[in-house]
LODO-93231 format. One record per residue: residue number from 1; x, y, z of N, C-alpha, C, O, CB in turn. Coordinates in steps of 0.02 Angstrom, whole numbers. Each point is the difference from the previous one (the first is absolute). Last residue first. Glycine has a CB too. Layout:
BEGIN
+-----+--------+--------+--------+--------+--------+--------+--------+--------+--------+--------+--------+--------+--------+--------+--------+
: seq :    n_x :    n_y :    n_z :   ca_x :   ca_y :   ca_z :    c_x :    c_y :    c_z :    o_x :    o_y :    o_z :   cb_x :   cb_y :   cb_z :
+-----+--------+--------+--------+--------+--------+--------+--------+--------+--------+--------+--------+--------+--------+--------+--------+
: NUM :      X :      Y :      Z :      X :      Y :      Z :      X :      Y :      Z :      X :      Y :      Z :      X :      Y :      Z :
...
+-----+--------+--------+--------+--------+--------+--------+--------+--------+--------+--------+--------+--------+--------+--------+--------+
***
This chain:
BEGIN
+-----+--------+--------+--------+--------+--------+--------+--------+--------+--------+--------+--------+--------+--------+--------+--------+
: seq :    n_x :    n_y :    n_z :   ca_x :   ca_y :   ca_z :    c_x :    c_y :    c_z :    o_x :    o_y :    o_z :   cb_x :   cb_y :   cb_z :
+-----+--------+--------+--------+--------+--------+--------+--------+--------+--------+--------+--------+--------+--------+--------+--------+
:  47 :    329 :   2686 :    588 :     47 :    -11 :     54 :    -32 :    -36 :     55 :     31 :    -15 :     51 :     30 :    114 :    -80 :
:  46 :   -128 :    -17 :   -207 :    -11 :    -67 :     28 :     48 :    -15 :     57 :     23 :    -57 :      5 :    -65 :     20 :   -116 :
:  45 :    -78 :    269 :    -14 :     60 :    -32 :     23 :    -16 :    -67 :     33 :    -47 :     -5 :     39 :    100 :    118 :    -22 :
:  44 :   -203 :     -5 :   -220 :     15 :     13 :     70 :     62 :    -40 :     21 :     20 :    -46 :    -35 :   -142 :     68 :     60 :
:  43 :      2 :    -22 :   -243 :     56 :     45 :      7 :     16 :     17 :     72 :     40 :     45 :     13 :    -70 :      0 :   -122 :
:  42 :   -135 :   -200 :     -5 :    -25 :     64 :     25 :     55 :     51 :      8 :    -13 :     60 :      5 :    -77 :   -121 :     53 :
:  41 :    127 :   -170 :   -125 :    -29 :     40 :    -54 :    -24 :     68 :     24 :     -6 :     46 :    -41 :    -27 :   -151 :    -14 :
:  40 :    237 :    -63 :    135 :    -63 :     28 :     26 :    -28 :     47 :    -51 :     31 :     50 :    -17 :      8 :    -62 :    136 :
:  39 :    143 :   -213 :   -101 :    -19 :     63 :    -32 :    -67 :     23 :     26 :    -47 :    -40 :      8 :    112 :     10 :   -111 :
:  38 :     71 :   -176 :    156 :    -19 :     51 :     49 :    -16 :     67 :    -32 :      1 :     51 :     34 :     69 :   -109 :     48 :
:  37 :     14 :   -144 :   -194 :    -69 :    -10 :     19 :    -25 :     56 :     45 :    -61 :     10 :      7 :     78 :   -133 :    -16 :
:  36 :    172 :     98 :   -191 :     -5 :     24 :     69 :    -73 :     -1 :     20 :    -40 :     38 :    -26 :    144 :     35 :     12 :
:  35 :     -5 :   -249 :   -169 :    -26 :     68 :      9 :      4 :     20 :     73 :      3 :    -42 :     44 :    -80 :     26 :   -142 :
:  34 :    132 :   -202 :     21 :     52 :     45 :    -24 :    -21 :     73 :      9 :     43 :     44 :     -2 :     -6 :   -131 :    -80 :
:  33 :   -178 :   -104 :    133 :     51 :      9 :     51 :     55 :     47 :    -22 :     40 :     21 :     41 :    -66 :   -135 :      0 :
:  32 :   -245 :     93 :    -99 :     65 :     -3 :    -33 :     54 :     15 :     51 :      0 :     54 :     29 :    -51 :    -19 :   -141 :
:  31 :   -199 :   -141 :    148 :     45 :     54 :     19 :     66 :    -10 :    -35 :     32 :    -53 :      7 :    -89 :     66 :    106 :
:  30 :   -224 :    -99 :   -121 :     69 :     -5 :    -24 :     40 :     60 :     24 :    -23 :     57 :     -4 :    -15 :   -122 :    -96 :
:  29 :   -203 :     21 :    125 :     42 :    -13 :     58 :     74 :     -4 :    -18 :     43 :     -8 :     43 :   -138 :    -52 :      9 :
:  28 :    -82 :     88 :   -213 :     -1 :     60 :     43 :     45 :     -9 :     61 :     20 :     49 :     31 :   -137 :    -25 :    -70 :
:  27 :    165 :   -145 :   -205 :    -40 :     -7 :     61 :      3 :     63 :     42 :     50 :     36 :      0 :    -30 :   -160 :     -1 :
:  26 :    105 :     68 :   -204 :    -66 :     28 :    -14 :    -46 :     -1 :     61 :    -56 :     23 :     -4 :     70 :    -59 :   -114 :
:  25 :    213 :    -58 :    112 :      2 :     73 :     -5 :    -67 :     32 :    -15 :     -7 :     61 :      8 :    123 :    -73 :    -47 :
:  24 :    -46 :   -217 :    176 :    -36 :     19 :    -61 :     -2 :     76 :     -5 :    -32 :     32 :     41 :    -38 :   -137 :    -35 :
:  23 :    160 :    -28 :    179 :     47 :      6 :    -55 :    -34 :     20 :    -66 :     34 :      4 :    -51 :     38 :    -89 :    108 :
:  22 :   -117 :    120 :    228 :    -26 :    -25 :    -64 :     51 :     13 :    -55 :     31 :     52 :     -2 :   -150 :    -33 :     40 :
:  21 :    186 :    -59 :    223 :    -20 :     53 :    -46 :    -22 :    -30 :    -66 :     30 :    -50 :    -23 :     50 :    132 :     79 :
:  20 :     17 :   -203 :    135 :    -62 :     31 :     23 :    -25 :     56 :    -45 :    -49 :     33 :     17 :     83 :    -63 :     96 :
:  19 :    160 :   -103 :   -168 :     14 :     36 :     62 :    -62 :     38 :     25 :      6 :     54 :     28 :    114 :    -43 :    -62 :
:  18 :   -181 :    -91 :   -181 :     71 :     -7 :     14 :     16 :     43 :     60 :     -8 :     61 :     -4 :     36 :    -85 :   -119 :
:  17 :   -260 :    -93 :     -9 :     30 :     47 :     47 :     73 :    -17 :      9 :     19 :    -58 :      4 :   -128 :     73 :     56 :
:  16 :    -83 :    -55 :   -271 :     47 :    -26 :     49 :     27 :     55 :     45 :      8 :     57 :    -21 :     22 :   -149 :    -59 :
:  15 :   -277 :    117 :    -27 :     68 :     -6 :    -24 :     46 :    -26 :     55 :    -19 :      0 :     59 :     -1 :     93 :   -141 :
:  14 :   -222 :    -33 :     88 :     20 :    -70 :      1 :     69 :    -12 :    -31 :     17 :    -56 :    -18 :   -138 :     25 :     13 :
:  13 :     -2 :    244 :     56 :      5 :    -23 :    -70 :     18 :    -73 :     -6 :      3 :    -26 :    -56 :     30 :    141 :     26 :
:  12 :    -79 :     -4 :    245 :    -34 :     44 :    -48 :      1 :    -30 :    -70 :    -50 :      5 :    -36 :     83 :     93 :    106 :
:  11 :     75 :   -196 :    125 :    -73 :     -2 :     10 :    -38 :     43 :    -50 :    -61 :     -6 :     -5 :     83 :    -15 :    126 :
:  10 :    217 :   -118 :   -155 :    -26 :     66 :     17 :    -75 :     -3 :      7 :    -34 :    -34 :    -38 :    129 :     89 :    -24 :
:   9 :     58 :   -274 :    109 :    -28 :     39 :    -55 :    -26 :     67 :     27 :    -21 :      5 :     57 :    -10 :   -111 :   -119 :
:   8 :    213 :   -115 :    123 :    -43 :     53 :     24 :    -22 :     42 :    -58 :     39 :     15 :    -46 :     18 :    -14 :    157 :
:   7 :     -3 :   -260 :   -145 :     34 :     65 :      4 :    -50 :     50 :     27 :    -60 :     -4 :    -11 :    137 :    -24 :    -85 :
:   6 :    -74 :   -242 :    142 :    -35 :     55 :    -32 :     40 :     64 :      9 :     22 :     16 :     55 :   -133 :    -72 :    -35 :
:   5 :    194 :   -207 :    -36 :     -6 :     57 :     45 :    -34 :     56 :    -38 :     18 :     15 :    -57 :     85 :    -48 :    123 :
:   4 :   -117 :   -246 :    -94 :     16 :     64 :    -30 :     -8 :     55 :     52 :    -47 :     -1 :     40 :     11 :    -40 :   -154 :
:   3 :     81 :   -243 :     97 :    -31 :     55 :     36 :     24 :     65 :    -30 :     60 :      9 :    -13 :    -67 :    -78 :    120 :
:   2 :    -22 :   -205 :   -186 :     36 :     63 :     -3 :    -38 :     53 :     38 :    -61 :      6 :     -5 :    111 :    -37 :   -106 :
:   1 :    -29 :   -257 :    113 :    -42 :     60 :      0 :     43 :     62 :      0 :     52 :      3 :     34 :   -142 :    -65 :     27 :
+-----+--------+--------+--------+--------+--------+--------+--------+--------+--------+--------+--------+--------+--------+--------+--------+
***
């Protein structure tokens, strides 16, 4: 008998998760790790 391990899937798009982050660039939960995530659109200080 073969046992298969289920990969973790994104709850929004069912794409694969890598380190708890979605790997599908079209998903709303996707975060590009090369971008600065701490950008603030309002222009206020993030201290």
